[in-house]
N, C-alpha and C positions, 0 to 999 in steps of 0.2 A: 352667530356674529351678525347676521342680518337684522335680528331684533334690536341689537344695540344701535344700529344705524337709523332705526325708526324715530329716534329722539330728534334728529336733525331734519326730519321730513317736514316740509312746509305746512302740510295739513295738520300734523301733530302740534306744531307751534301755534297755528291758528286756533285750534281747539283749546289749547291751554290759555291763549289770550282771550278768547270769548268767555271761557269759564272764569277767568280772573275778573273780567269786567262785570259779569253777573254776580260773582262773589263779593265784589266791591259794593254793589248796590244792596245786596241782601245783608251783608254784615253791617253796613252803615245805617240802615234803617232800624230804629228800635222796634222790637216786637217781632221781627222776622229772625228766626234762628238759622244757623248754618246747618245744623243737623236736619231741620225741616227741608231746607233747600236741597240738601244731598239726597234725602229720601225721595223727594219729588223727582229729582234728576235721574235717579236710578231707574224709575219706572219709565221715564221718557227715553233714556238711552239704552233700553233693554234690547232693542233690535239693531243697534248700531254695531259697527266693527269694534272689537274690544279695545284697541289702542285709542280710538277716537273717544269712546265712552270714558275710559279711565283718564284720559287727558282732560276732558271737560269736568269730570267729578273732582279731579285733583285741583284744578284751577279754582273751582267754586269753594272747595273746602279750605284750602290754604289761605287764599286771599280773603275769604269771608271771616275766618277767625282773626286774621290780622286787622281787618277794617272794622271790627267791632269796637275798636278803640277810637275811631274817628268821632262818633257821636258822644262818646264819653269825654273826650278832650274838648270838643267844641261847644256842646250844649249841656254838659253834665248829666247826660242820660246814657247809661251803658247800652251799647248795641248788642253785646254778647255777655254771657255770664263771666267770662274770663276777664272782662275789662271793668268789673265792679270797683276795684280798688283805685282806678284812675280818677274817678270823680269825687272821692271822699276827701282827698287832701287838696286844698287850693294851691295854685301856683303862686309864686311871688308877684306875678303881674296882676292877679286878681285881688290882692290885698291892698293895692294903692288907693 
């Protein structure tokens, strides 16, 4: 039961927030992959407490995959392989 309450711990929420900000930058920059950031983060967080490390890795991965669409939408360069289809079809605003 106590492990379930660790989700509302302020330190856990802070680690998810920091991981989300890092994932936003990694996912939005073309050429940096989320799997590369996750692999690097595993080696950094190896000595951390397990809940902090998993919170940071979770934040980087989830937001990084989501933010790969930012560069695909704004500058037509996919930031992640999953956002390749977003830049192939022009939006109605681009055809004016």
